[in-house]
C-alpha positions in Angstrom: -4.2 117.5 -27.3 -1.2 115.7 -29.5 0.1 112.5 -27.7 3.6 110.8 -29.2 3.5 107.0 -28.2 6.3 105.5 -26.8 9.0 103.9 -29.3 8.5 100.0 -30.1 9.4 97.4 -27.8 11.4 94.1 -28.2 11.5 91.7 -25.0 12.5 87.9 -24.6 9.7 85.3 -23.8 10.0 84.2 -20.1 6.9 82.5 -19.7 4.3 80.4 -21.8 1.5 82.6 -19.7 2.5 85.8 -21.0 4.5 88.5 -19.3 5.1 92.5 -17.6 6.3 94.6 -20.1 7.7 98.3 -19.3 6.0 100.6 -22.2 7.7 103.8 -21.2 6.1 107.5 -21.4 4.4 109.0 -24.4 4.8 112.5 -24.9 1.5 115.1 -24.4 0.5 118.4 -25.4 -2.4 120.7 -25.4 -3.1 124.5 -25.9 -5.8 125.1 -23.1 -5.2 122.2 -20.6 -1.7 122.0 -19.2 -2.6 118.3 -17.9 -4.3 116.2 -20.4 -5.8 112.6 -19.1 -3.6 110.1 -21.0 -4.5 106.0 -20.9 -3.9 102.9 -23.1 -5.4 100.2 -23.7 -2.4 97.4 -23.2 -2.8 94.3 -21.4 -1.2 93.0 -18.2 0.2 90.0 -19.5 2.3 90.6 -22.8 2.2 86.6 -24.8 4.5 85.6 -28.1 4.4 87.7 -31.2 3.8 91.5 -31.5 0.9 93.5 -29.2 -0.1 97.0 -30.5 -0.9 99.5 -27.6 -2.7 102.4 -28.3 -1.9 105.5 -26.0 -5.4 108.0 -25.8 -4.8 111.5 -24.4 -7.9 113.9 -23.4 -8.4 117.3 -22.1 -10.8 119.0 -19.8 -13.1 119.3 -22.5 -12.9 115.9 -23.6 -11.2 116.8 -26.9 -8.7 113.6 -27.4 -5.6 112.3 -29.6 -4.3 108.9 -29.9 -0.8 107.3 -31.1 0.3 103.9 -31.4 3.2 101.6 -29.8 4.3 98.3 -30.8 5.2 95.3 -28.2 7.2 92.7 -29.5 7.8 89.2 -27.6 10.1 87.3 -28.9 11.0 83.4 -28.2 14.8 83.0 -28.4 15.4 79.7 -27.1 15.2 76.3 -27.6 13.5 73.8 -25.5 15.2 71.8 -23.3 15.0 68.1 -24.3 15.7 65.0 -21.7 16.0 61.8 -23.8 15.7 58.3 -21.7 19.0 56.0 -21.0 20.8 53.9 -23.3 18.4 51.2 -23.9 19.1 47.2 -24.5 17.0 44.7 -25.4 16.7 41.4 -25.8 15.8 38.9 -28.5 16.1 35.1 -29.5 18.1 34.0 -31.9 18.1 35.1 -35.3 15.2 37.6 -34.3 14.7 41.2 -34.3 12.8 44.3 -32.7 10.4 45.8 -34.8 9.7 49.5 -34.2 6.6 49.1 -33.2 7.8 46.7 -29.9 5.5 47.8 -26.6 8.8 48.6 -24.9 10.8 50.0 -27.2 7.6 51.9 -28.2 7.7 52.8 -24.2 11.2 53.7 -23.9 10.6 56.3 -26.0 7.7 58.2 -24.7 10.4 58.5 -21.5 11.6 61.4 -23.8 10.3 65.0 -22.2 10.8 68.6 -23.1 10.0 72.1 -21.2 10.5 75.1 -23.3 10.2 79.3 -21.4 7.9 80.0 -24.1 5.7 76.7 -24.7 3.7 75.2 -22.6 3.9 71.9 -25.0 7.0 71.9 -27.2 6.9 68.7 -29.5 9.2 65.9 -29.0 9.6 63.5 -31.5 12.2 60.8 -32.4 13.0 59.4 -35.9 14.5 55.8 -36.3 14.1 52.7 -39.3 13.8 49.7 -38.2 13.7 46.4 -37.3 16.8 46.2 -34.9 18.3 43.0 -35.2 19.9 40.8 -33.1 23.4 42.2 -32.5 22.8 45.9 -33.8 23.5 49.1 -31.9 21.6 52.0 -33.0 21.6 55.9 -32.5 17.8 56.9 -31.9 17.4 60.5 -32.6 15.2 62.5 -30.3 14.1 66.4 -31.2 12.0 69.1 -29.3 10.3 71.7 -31.2 8.8 74.8 -29.5 5.9 76.9 -31.1 9.0 79.7 -32.2 10.5 76.5 -34.5 13.4 76.5 -32.1 15.0 73.0 -31.8 16.9 71.1 -29.1 18.3 67.1 -29.9 19.7 64.1 -28.2 20.6 60.9 -29.7 20.8 57.7 -27.5 22.2 54.0 -28.3 19.5 51.0 -28.7 21.5 47.6 -28.4 19.5 44.5 -29.3 21.4 41.3 -27.6 20.5 37.9 -28.4 18.7 35.9 -25.3 16.9 33.0 -25.9 14.7 30.6 -24.0 16.0 28.7 -21.1 14.7 25.7 -18.5 15.9 26.2 -15.3 13.9 24.0 -13.4 13.7 20.5 -13.8 17.1 19.2 -14.2 16.8 16.9 -17.6 15.9 13.7 -17.2 15.4 13.8 -13.8 13.0 12.1 -11.8 10.6 13.3 -9.0 8.3 11.9 -6.3 5.7 14.7 -6.4 4.8 17.6 -8.0 6.8 19.5 -10.5 6.6 22.8 -11.9 7.9 23.7 -14.8 10.4 27.1 -14.1 12.4 29.2 -17.2 13.9 32.2 -18.4 12.9 33.8 -21.6 13.3 37.7 -23.2 10.9 40.0 -21.9 7.6 40.5 -23.1 8.1 36.5 -24.5 4.3 34.7 -24.1 5.4 30.8 -23.1 3.3 27.9 -23.3 4.2 24.6 -22.5 2.7 21.1 -24.4 3.5 17.5 -24.5 2.9 14.1 -23.9 2.8 12.0 -20.5 3.7 8.1 -21.1 2.3 6.3 -18.5 2.4 2.0 -19.0 3.0 2.8 -22.7 -0.1 4.8 -22.9 1.2 8.5 -23.8 -1.7 11.4 -22.7 -1.4 15.1 -24.2 -0.1 17.6 -22.1 -1.4 21.4 -22.4 -1.3 24.3 -20.4 -0.1 25.2 -17.2 3.3 24.6 -15.6 3.0 22.3 -12.7 2.2 18.7 -13.4 1.7 16.0 -10.6 0.4 12.7 -12.5 2.6 9.6 -12.5 4.5 9.0 -15.7 7.3 10.2 -18.0 6.6 13.7 -19.1 8.3 14.9 -22.8 7.4 18.7 -23.0 8.1 20.9 -25.2 8.2 24.8 -24.1 8.1 27.5 -26.6 8.2 31.4 -26.0 6.5 33.4 -28.4 6.6 37.8 -28.9 6.8 40.1 -32.0 10.9 39.9 -31.7 10.1 35.9 -33.0 9.9 32.7 -31.0 12.4 29.8 -29.6 11.3 26.9 -28.1 12.9 23.7 -25.6 12.2 20.5 -25.2 12.2 19.3 -21.5 11.8 15.2 -20.3 11.5 14.1 -16.9 9.4 11.4 -15.1 7.3 11.9 -12.3 6.8 8.4 -9.8 4.5 8.6 -6.6 4.8 5.3 -5.8 6.8 2.6 -4.3 8.1 -0.2 -6.3 6.6 -3.2 -5.1 8.7 -5.4 -3.9 7.5 -9.3 -3.4 9.7 -11.9 -1.7 9.0 -15.6 -2.3 11.8 -17.5 -1.2 11.9 -18.1 2.0 8.5 -18.6 2.3 6.9 -17.1 5.5 6.7 -19.0 8.0 3.1 -19.2 10.3 3.7 -17.6 13.9 2.0 -18.0 17.1 4.7 -17.6 19.6 6.5 -19.2 21.0 6.6 -20.9 17.7 4.2 -21.7 15.3 3.3 -25.6 16.2 0.2 -27.6 15.7 1.0 -30.0 19.0 -2.2 -31.3 18.7 -5.5 -31.1 17.7 -8.7 -30.5 19.5 -11.7 -32.4 17.7 -14.4 -34.0 19.6 -16.8 -36.3 18.1 -21.1 -36.4 18.7 -20.6 -38.8 21.7 -18.3 -36.0 23.2 -15.5 -38.3 23.7 -12.0 -38.1 22.5 -10.0 -40.4 20.2 -6.4 -40.3 21.8 -4.7 -39.2 18.3 -6.8 -36.1 19.2 -7.0 -35.3 22.6 -5.2 -32.4 24.5 -2.0 -32.3 26.0 -2.8 -31.0 29.0 -3.5 -27.5 30.2 -1.5 -24.9 28.8 -0.1 -27.2 25.9 -0.9 -24.7 23.2 -2.9 -22.5 21.2 -6.2 -23.3 19.2 -7.5 -20.6 17.3 -10.9 -21.1 15.8 -12.8 -19.4 13.5 -16.1 -18.1 14.3 -19.5 -17.7 12.4 -23.3 -16.7 13.3 -24.5 -20.3 14.6 -27.8 -21.5 12.6 -30.4 -22.3 14.9 -31.0 -25.9 13.1 -32.4 -27.7 16.7 -33.2 -25.0 19.1 -36.1 -23.1 19.4 -34.8 -19.4 19.2 -33.6 -17.8 16.2 -29.7 -17.8 14.8 -28.1 -16.6 12.1 -26.1 -13.4 13.8 -23.0 -13.3 15.9 -23.8 -10.7 18.2 -27.9 -10.5 18.9 -27.9 -6.4 20.8 -32.0 -5.8 20.6 -31.2 -2.2 22.2 -28.4 -1.6 20.3 -28.9 1.4 17.2 -28.7 -1.1 14.2 -29.6 -4.5 16.4 -30.5 -6.8 16.9 -28.6 -8.8 14.8 -24.7 -8.1 14.2 -22.6 -10.3 11.9 -19.3 -10.9 10.9 -17.1 -8.6 9.1 -14.0 -10.3 8.0 -11.7 -12.5 9.6 -12.8 -13.2 13.3 -10.3 -15.2 15.4 -11.1 -16.8 18.8 -7.6 -17.6 20.6 -7.3 -20.4 23.8 -4.3 -18.8 25.3 -1.7 -20.4 26.9 -2.8 -19.9 30.6 -6.6 -20.8 29.8 -8.0 -17.5 28.5 -9.8 -17.0 25.5 -9.9 -13.9 23.2 -12.3 -12.9 20.7 -11.1 -10.0 18.0 -13.6 -9.6 15.6 -15.2 -6.7 13.4 -19.5 -7.3 14.0 -21.9 -5.2 10.7 -25.5 -4.7 11.5 -27.2 -6.6 9.4 -29.7 -3.8 9.0 -27.2 -1.1 8.8 -23.6 -1.3 7.1 -22.6 1.6 8.2 -22.7 0.6 11.8 -19.8 -1.0 12.8 -17.9 -2.3 16.2 -14.1 -3.5 16.7 -14.8 -6.2 18.8 -12.3 -7.1 22.6 -14.2 -10.2 24.2 -11.9 -11.3 27.5 -12.9 -14.6 28.8 -11.7 -16.3 32.1 -11.7 -20.0 32.7 -14.6 -20.1 35.8 -16.2 -23.1 37.7 -18.7 -21.0 38.9 -21.3 -20.7 36.0 -23.8 -23.4 35.2 -25.3 -24.6 31.6 -27.5 -22.6 30.1 -29.5 -25.3 27.8 -31.4 -23.6 25.2 -31.1 -26.5 22.7 -34.2 -28.5 22.4 -34.6 -30.9 25.0 -34.2 -34.2 23.1 -30.4 -33.3 22.0 -28.9 -33.3 25.3 -28.2 -36.4 27.5 -28.6 -39.2 27.9 -31.2 -39.2 25.6 -29.0 -36.8 23.0 -25.7 -36.7 21.9 -24.7 -33.0 23.7 -23.4 -33.1 26.9 -22.8 -30.3 28.9 -20.5 -32.0 31.0 -18.0 -31.6 28.6 -18.0 -27.8 27.9 -15.5 -25.2 29.8 -16.9 -22.4 31.3 -15.9 -18.7 30.9 -16.8 -15.4 33.0 -16.1 -12.1 30.9 -12.8 -10.0 32.3 -15.0 -6.8 32.4 -11.9 -4.6 32.4 -10.3 -6.1 29.2 -13.4 -6.5 27.1 -15.5 -3.7 25.2 -16.5 -2.7 21.4 -14.9 0.4 19.6 -17.0 2.1 17.3 -16.4 1.9 13.3 -18.4 3.6 10.5 -21.4 5.7 12.1 -20.1 4.4 15.7 -16.7 6.4 15.2 -15.9 7.3 18.4 -18.4 5.5 20.7 -17.0 3.1 23.1 -19.2 0.3 25.3 -17.0 -1.7 28.2 -19.0 -5.1 28.4 -20.4 -6.5 31.7 -21.3 -10.0 32.0 -24.5 -11.0 32.3 -26.0 -12.4 34.5 -24.6 -10.5 37.2 -24.4 -13.5 39.7 -22.6 -15.4 37.2 -25.0 -18.2 37.8 -24.5 -18.8 33.2 -21.3 -17.9 32.0 -20.0 -18.5 28.4 -19.8 -21.5 27.1 -17.7 -24.0 24.6 -18.0 -27.4 23.8 -20.4 -29.3 21.2 -23.5 -28.0 21.1 -22.3 -25.0 23.6 -23.7 -22.6 21.3 -27.1 -22.9 21.7 -28.4 -22.6 18.6 -27.4 -26.7 16.8 -25.1 -29.4 17.7 -21.8 -27.9 16.2 -18.8 -27.0 18.4 -19.2 -23.5 19.1 -19.7 -20.8 22.2 -22.2 -18.9 23.7 -22.9 -16.3 26.7 -25.0 -13.5 27.7 -23.4 -10.1 28.0 -25.0 -6.5 28.7 -22.4 -3.4 27.9 -21.6 0.2 29.1 -21.1 3.4 27.3 -22.1 5.5 24.9 -24.6 2.8 24.7 -26.0 1.2 27.9 -28.5 -2.4 27.8 -28.2 -5.2 30.3 -29.6 -7.2 27.4 -26.8 -9.2 24.3 -26.3 -12.2 23.3 -22.7 -14.1 21.1 -23.7 -17.5 19.3 -21.6 -18.8 17.1 -20.0 -22.2 15.9 -16.5 -22.7 15.5 -14.4 -24.1 13.0 -10.8 -24.9 14.1 -8.1 -22.9 12.0 -5.4 -25.9 12.6 -7.2 -27.8 10.4 -5.8 -26.3 7.1 -6.6 -28.7 4.6 -10.2 -27.9 5.6 -10.0 -24.0 5.8 -6.4 -22.1 4.1 -3.9 -23.1 1.4 -1.2 -22.2 -0.4 -1.3 -22.6 -4.1 1.8 -23.3 -6.1 1.6 -23.6 -9.9 0.9 -28.0 -10.7 3.7 -29.6 -12.9 2.6 -31.3 -15.4 3.9 -34.9 -13.8 0.8 -37.3 -15.0 -1.4 -35.4 -17.8 -0.1 -35.0 -21.5 -1.1 -31.2 -21.5 1.8 -28.4 -20.3 1.6 -27.1 -17.0 4.3 -25.2 -15.0 1.7 -22.1 -14.2 -0.6 -20.7 -12.2 -3.0 -19.1 -14.8 -2.8 -20.0 -18.6 -3.9 -16.9 -20.4 -3.3 -16.8 -24.1 -4.8 -14.4 -25.4 -3.8 -12.0 -22.9 -0.4 -9.5 -23.8 2.5 -11.2 -21.0 0.7 -14.9 -22.0 0.1 -17.8 -21.9 2.0 -18.5 -18.6 0.9 -16.4 -15.2 2.5 -17.4 -12.3 1.9 -16.3 -8.0 3.8 -13.9 -6.8 4.3 -13.9 -3.0 1.6 -15.7 -0.6 -1.4 -16.3 -2.4 -4.2 -17.9 -0.2 -6.6 -19.7 -0.9 -9.9 -20.2 1.7 -13.1 -21.5 2.5 -15.5 -18.2 3.6 -19.0 -19.9 4.2 -19.1 -22.4 2.3 -17.5 -20.8 -0.7 -14.2 -20.5 -1.7 -12.1 -17.4 -2.0 -8.6 -17.1 -3.9 -6.7 -14.1 -3.2 -3.5 -14.0 -5.3 -0.9 -11.3 -7.5 0.1 -13.1 -10.6 2.4 -11.8 -13.1 3.8 -13.2 -16.6 6.7 -15.3 -17.0 8.5 -13.4 -19.9 7.1 -10.0 -18.9 7.2 -9.4 -14.9 6.0 -5.8 -15.3 2.5 -7.0 -16.6 1.3 -8.0 -13.4 -2.4 -8.5 -11.8 -4.5 -8.4 -8.6 -6.3 -11.8 -8.6 -10.0 -12.0 -6.8 -11.4 -15.5 -7.8 -14.6 -16.3 -5.6 -16.2 -20.1 -6.4 -19.5 -21.0 -4.6 -20.8 -24.6 -4.5 -22.7 -26.4 -6.8 -23.9 -29.5 -8.8 -24.0 -28.4 -11.9 -21.0 -29.1 -13.4 -19.1 -32.3 -14.1 -15.4 -32.6 -13.5 -13.1 -32.4 -16.5 -10.2 -35.6 -16.3 -7.0 -33.6 -17.7 -4.9 -36.7 -16.3 -3.9 -39.6 -18.6 -6.4 -41.8 -18.2 -4.7 -44.5 -16.1 -4.5 -42.3 -12.9 -8.9 -42.0 -12.1 -10.4 -45.2 -11.1 -11.0 -48.2 -10.3 -7.4 -48.3 -12.2 -6.0 -46.0 -10.8 -5.6 -43.8 -7.7 -7.9 -40.1 -8.6 -11.8 -41.1 -8.0 -13.0 -37.6 -9.3 -16.9 -38.2 -7.5 -14.7 -37.2 -4.0 -13.8 -33.7 -5.5 -15.8 -30.5 -4.6 -17.2 -28.7 -7.6 -18.0 -24.9 -8.1 -18.8 -22.6 -9.7 -17.7 -18.7 -10.5 -19.0 -16.0 -8.6 -18.8 -13.4 -11.9 -19.9 -11.3 -10.0 -17.2 -10.7 -7.1 -13.8 -11.9 -9.1 -11.8 -9.8 -10.6 -8.0 -9.2 -12.3 -6.8 -5.8 -11.0 -3.8 -4.9 -13.3 -0.5 -3.6 -11.6 2.7 -2.5 -13.3 2.1 -2.5 -16.8 -1.9 -3.3 -16.1 -2.3 0.1 -14.2 -5.6 1.0 -14.1 -7.0 -2.0 -16.2 -10.0 -4.0 -14.4 -11.1 -8.0 -16.0 -14.7 -9.4 -14.6 -14.0 -13.1 -14.5 -16.2 -15.4 -16.1 -17.4 -18.9 -16.0 -16.4 -21.0 -18.7 -17.9 -23.0 -20.5 -21.1 -20.6 -20.4 -23.1 -23.8 -20.0 -21.1 -24.8 -17.0 -20.2 -28.3 -17.9 -17.8 -28.5 -16.3 -16.7 -26.6 -12.9 -13.6 -25.7 -11.1 -12.9 -28.8 -8.7 -11.1 -29.0 -5.5 -9.5 -32.7 -4.2 -6.9 -35.2 -4.8 -5.8 -34.8 -9.0 -8.3 -32.4 -9.4 -5.3 -29.7 -10.5 -5.3 -31.4 -13.8 -1.2 -32.3 -14.3 -0.9 -34.4 -11.3 -1.8 -36.4 -8.1 -1.9 -34.0 -5.6 -4.5 -32.6 -3.8 -4.6 -29.1 -6.0 -7.5 -26.9 -8.0 -8.5 -26.5 -11.7 -11.1 -24.6 -14.0 -11.4 -23.2 -16.9 -12.2 -19.4 -17.5 -12.9 -16.3 -19.5 -12.8 -11.9 -18.4 -14.2 -9.0 -20.1 -13.3 -5.4 -19.7 -10.4 -4.3 -20.5 -9.2 -7.1 -22.3 -11.4 -10.1 -23.5 -11.5 -13.7 -24.3 -13.2 -17.3 -23.4 -9.9 -18.8 -22.8 -8.2 -19.0 -19.7 -7.1 -22.2 -17.2 -6.3 -22.3 -13.7 -4.3 -25.5 -11.7 -2.8 -24.9 -8.3 -1.7 -27.3 -6.4 -2.8 -26.8 -2.4 -0.2 -26.7 0.3 -1.4 -26.9 4.0 -1.1 -23.2 4.7 -0.6 -24.4 8.3 2.3 -26.4 8.1 5.9 -25.3 8.4 7.3 -24.5 4.9 10.5 -26.3 3.8 12.5 -23.6 5.0 16.4 -25.5 5.1 19.4 -24.2 4.7 21.5 -23.3 2.1 18.6 -20.8 1.5 18.6 -18.4 -1.5 16.0 -15.8 -1.1 14.4 -15.0 -4.2 12.3 -11.8 -4.6 10.5 -10.0 -7.3 10.9 -6.2 -8.1 8.2 -4.4 -10.7 7.6 -0.4 -10.7 4.0 -0.3 -9.9 3.7 3.1 -11.9 4.6 1.8 -15.2 6.7 4.7 -15.3 10.1 4.1 -17.3 12.5 5.2 -14.5 12.4 2.3 -12.9 14.0 0.8 -9.7 17.6 2.2 -9.0 18.7 0.6 -6.1 17.4 -2.5 -3.9 18.7 -3.9 -0.8 18.3 -7.1 1.5 18.5 -7.0 4.9 18.0 -10.0 7.3 17.3 -9.3 10.8 18.4 -5.2 10.5 21.8 -6.0 9.3 22.2 -5.7 5.5 23.4 -8.5 3.3 24.6 -8.5 -0.5 21.6 -8.8 -2.7 22.5 -12.1 -4.2 23.9 -13.7 -0.8 22.6 -17.0 0.0 22.0 -17.7 3.4 24.0 -20.6 5.2 25.1 -20.8 8.5 28.1 -19.1 8.0 26.7 -16.4 7.5 24.4 -16.1 10.4 27.3 -17.1 12.5 29.4 -14.3 10.6 26.2 -11.7 11.1 26.5 -12.6 15.2 22.7 -14.6 14.2 21.2 -17.5 15.3 20.4 -20.4 13.0 16.8 -20.8 14.7 14.1 -19.2 16.2 12.0 -16.5 13.6 14.2 -14.5 11.4 13.1 -10.8 9.5 14.0 -11.5 5.5 13.5 -7.4 4.3 14.0 -6.4 0.6 13.8 -2.8 -0.1 13.4 -1.0 -3.4 14.2 2.2 -3.9 13.0 4.3 -7.4 14.6 6.6 -9.7 12.2 9.3 -7.5 13.1 8.3 -3.8 10.3 6.2 -3.0 11.1 3.3 -1.6 8.6 0.1 -1.2 9.9 -3.3 0.4 8.6 -6.8 1.2 9.3 -8.8 4.8 9.0 -11.9 5.3 9.2 -13.7 9.0 10.8 -16.7 9.0 12.4 -19.8 10.4 14.1 -23.1 9.3 11.6 -26.1 9.9 13.0 -28.8 8.6 15.5 -31.3 10.6 18.0 -31.7 7.9 20.7 -28.8 8.0 24.1 -28.8 5.5 23.8 -32.4 5.2 23.5 -32.6 9.3 20.7 -34.1 10.7 19.1 -34.7 13.8 19.2 -37.9 15.4 17.1 -38.6 17.8 18.5 -41.6 19.8 14.9 -43.4 20.7 13.4 -44.0 23.8 15.3 -45.3 26.9 13.5 -46.2 30.0 13.8 -46.3 33.6 11.9 -46.6 36.6 10.3 -43.9 36.7 10.7 -41.9 33.2 10.9 -42.7 29.2 14.5 -40.2 28.1 14.8 -39.3 24.0 18.1 -38.0 23.4 18.6 -35.4 20.6 21.7 -34.7 19.1 22.8 -32.4 16.3 27.1 -32.7 14.8 28.5 -29.7 15.1 28.4 -27.1 12.2 31.1 -27.9 9.2 31.7 -24.3 9.4 34.0 -24.1 12.4 31.0 -21.6 13.9 29.9 -22.9 17.4 26.6 -24.8 17.8 23.3 -22.7 17.5 22.7 -21.5 21.0 18.9 -21.8 21.0 19.0 -25.4 19.5 18.7 -26.8 23.2 15.9 -24.0 24.1 13.7 -24.8 20.5 13.8 -28.2 20.8 13.1 -29.1 24.4 10.4 -25.7 23.8 7.9 -27.7 22.1 8.9 -31.1 22.4 5.3 -33.3 23.5 5.0 -37.5 24.3 2.1 -38.4 23.7 1.1 -42.7 25.0 -1.0 -43.6 22.3 -2.3 -47.0 23.8 -3.8 -44.2 26.6 -4.2 -41.1 25.1 -1.9 -39.2 27.5 0.5 -36.8 27.1 3.0 -34.5 28.4 5.9 -32.2 28.2 9.4 -33.0 29.0 9.8 -33.0 33.3 13.9 -31.9 32.7 15.6 -31.3 29.9 19.6 -31.1 29.7 22.0 -29.7 26.8 25.8 -31.3 26.2 27.3 -28.6 24.6 30.5 -30.7 23.6 28.2 -33.0 21.9 25.3 -30.5 20.8 23.1 -33.2 22.6 20.1 -32.9 24.2 18.5 -35.2 26.9 14.6 -34.7 27.2 12.6 -37.2 30.3 9.0 -37.7 30.3 7.0 -38.9 34.0 5.9 -42.5 33.1 3.1 -41.1 36.1 2.2 -38.3 33.6 1.6 -40.2 30.5 -0.6 -43.5 32.5 -4.2 -44.6 32.3 -5.1 -46.8 35.3 -1.5 -47.9 36.0 -1.0 -48.9 32.7 1.3 -47.3 30.1 1.5 -49.2 27.2 4.0 -50.2 24.2 3.9 -46.9 21.6 4.7 -43.5 22.1 4.9 -40.5 19.8 7.3 -37.7 19.6 5.5 -34.9 18.3 7.6 -30.7 18.2 9.6 -28.2 16.7 11.4 -30.7 14.5 8.7 -33.2 13.3 6.0 -33.1 10.6 2.4 -33.3 12.0 2.5 -36.9 12.5 5.7 -37.5 14.6 7.9 -40.5 15.0 6.4 -43.3 16.5 8.3 -45.7 19.1 7.6 -49.2 19.9 9.4 -49.6 23.7 8.9 -53.5 24.0 11.7 -56.5 23.5 14.9 -56.2 22.0 13.9 -59.1 20.0 11.3 -56.8 18.4 12.3 -56.1 14.6 11.8 -53.0 12.6 11.2 -51.5 16.4 13.0 -47.8 15.6 12.5 -44.3 14.0 13.4 -45.3 10.4 12.4 -41.3 8.8 14.4 -39.5 11.4 18.1 -40.6 12.0 19.5 -43.0 13.7 17.7 -45.5 15.3 20.1 -46.7 18.2 17.4 -46.7 21.0 17.3 -50.1 23.0 13.1 -51.6 22.3 11.4 -52.3 26.1 8.4 -53.8 27.0 5.0 -52.6 27.4 6.0 -50.6 30.6 8.9 -48.8 29.4 11.1 -50.1 31.8 14.1 -52.5 31.2 12.8 -55.6 31.8 12.1 -58.6 28.4 8.6 -58.0 27.7 5.9 -60.2 25.0 5.6 -58.8 21.2 2.9 -58.1 19.4 3.6 -58.4 15.7 0.2 -56.2 15.4 1.7 -53.4 16.1 4.3 -53.8 13.5 1.6 -51.1 11.1 2.9 -48.4 13.5 6.6 -48.1 13.4 7.2 -45.3 11.0 
């Protein structure tokens, strides 16, 4: 046969995967076969380019003929190019965006292209870099398909200047808690923070992290860096975590017991079980007695001792001893209250808080636990002089601490028939001949038992000269050496002079002395130490004689043989830094190391003057080291009224305990809750303007606020204890006798300020008055007091019957009370011709002299009593 292929075909590409193309029809003939068969080898889909299609004709006898046809698929359209939007990039001042910048490359990669014939047209872009800050550049993107068709677009790239900005905290700000540094920088920048934290003058390096919590002044460098450049910013701020420390030094705190802190009487029985008139108790409920209990040693008993409580059935028993400062108080109604913390002698974690109430009772008899020879009539102990009590079970208990936390015990009187009670008196502790208390008890609750015992000695807290003192800097009035310091520390920064801050205390504890005080440099107030100085008795040292020689016996009044001598307990004695010394610790050492000299306590022992005091040499090791140091202090009776008088200028110190720059920003002073100027002087006029009485208890509070808003405070409860008030003297107009009474008249002139007389004057004077007949030992409170507001005078009447013994009254009388010292003025009531009769030390003495019975009849003078006039 013969065959003619269709003409060549040219079409536009419509799909990358190929397309169907109409080929047309070939022309076929055969001289025998009218309908030869026709076929071709065309693909179903034609792809880009020219494809040759072969056509074949076959007749009935199998003869064949062929012809070819060209089919061309052409790519006639460019790709469709999609470009990213215009780009704005950030760079630091002076920086530039390089061509390999990750953000730039990622942005350029957003360009895409599609093509009808090419499944993967090539997308490219071209630019020259880097792109400097402030530049605007067109970037050309190009898409090319396989046929070489192209599409292009231009996109603007702008580079703007963005630096490093710290958004918080504010520059030079002050914070009480953690601070997180936040910032803004250009995209892609890596930020680091480093610098220093300065505390108490010492710089500590800081790096890593952005949150800071340790106290100090921070000076930081924040650095941002990337391929576009770098920038830095500086930041300073303060973290102050501790409130300022406020110490009030004036007025001096008044020892506080209700209603007023007075030692109206002393109760000191001698071994004979008798009382001298000077120390006899002034009636039931006349005042508050306070003792410090301590474990009673069994020196006069067959049983064991050395415990506070004997609790054999309690875990940690049998021995429990006191921890801290226990107190036994005689309440105004005659009850006794023991408040203490006790700890197991075998396991320090087993502790109890003790509240033990005892009520007077005539039911119990004495339990005699001493050796029999110590009791009357053979021995000095007379149980007839003891006071007896029963346990108030409703108010008495043990509250667990430490390992016993959460546990409770109710205390029960034992034996239940109360034939024995708690007994108070000389030898009543059941262990020795000292003043003490003992009693049997049981308990119910977290544990239960019917066996328990209290056995303690009692030391009278009202006798402060033997127990507790308030140290003051000793002035050098009787020596050639300098004085006026608490501690002389020449090798210590801030030295040589260090002075006491508010309320230092020296007290006896189990024979040792403990000084607890805060001291500060006289020249650099921020340099401060907490002092803990333990001194133990020793016979080894000798006295160091630092006064001028003429003051020592036998020429002068000071006898070193009467001094008590001590050595430093180095294991428990420290200086702990405060303020500028925060974090520093010193161990206190005895000097000289040979202990040739010791710490000495007594009259003139301060080394500076003739007053009662203490002194000693010391060294220290630790953050600083030296072998030179000295303590020189006068010692004042901590129980007596301080000499607060009007006008009074409050004195206080304020220190920033953190040692952080920034310090105190404001100070407030409040008197009884009312704010007064920081430099105010306390006068009667001020009290009047504030609507406050002068007499009675007051609270002075000083608040200091630092830059972080931390508020520190100190407050002191005080009273005006002297009778002299801005030049006005309380006059005691003697004792005037009648048939049944003695009357004392007290007058205080009205204030020169024009304010009314203090409305509490009469109440305060009358509430604490006691009159003692020194010849009988009897004392009494007023039976009646009257107040004349016009004259400002109080009349106090005392019953003679209350003061007589065996019908005798005597002629010597002593007044004690709120406005007098511990001895009080003494009055003679006898004939008017008695020379020297009167109160020479307490205002005018215009009283008449009386006879021995205190009435108006003439009596016989007794010159032997001249020595009792004061």
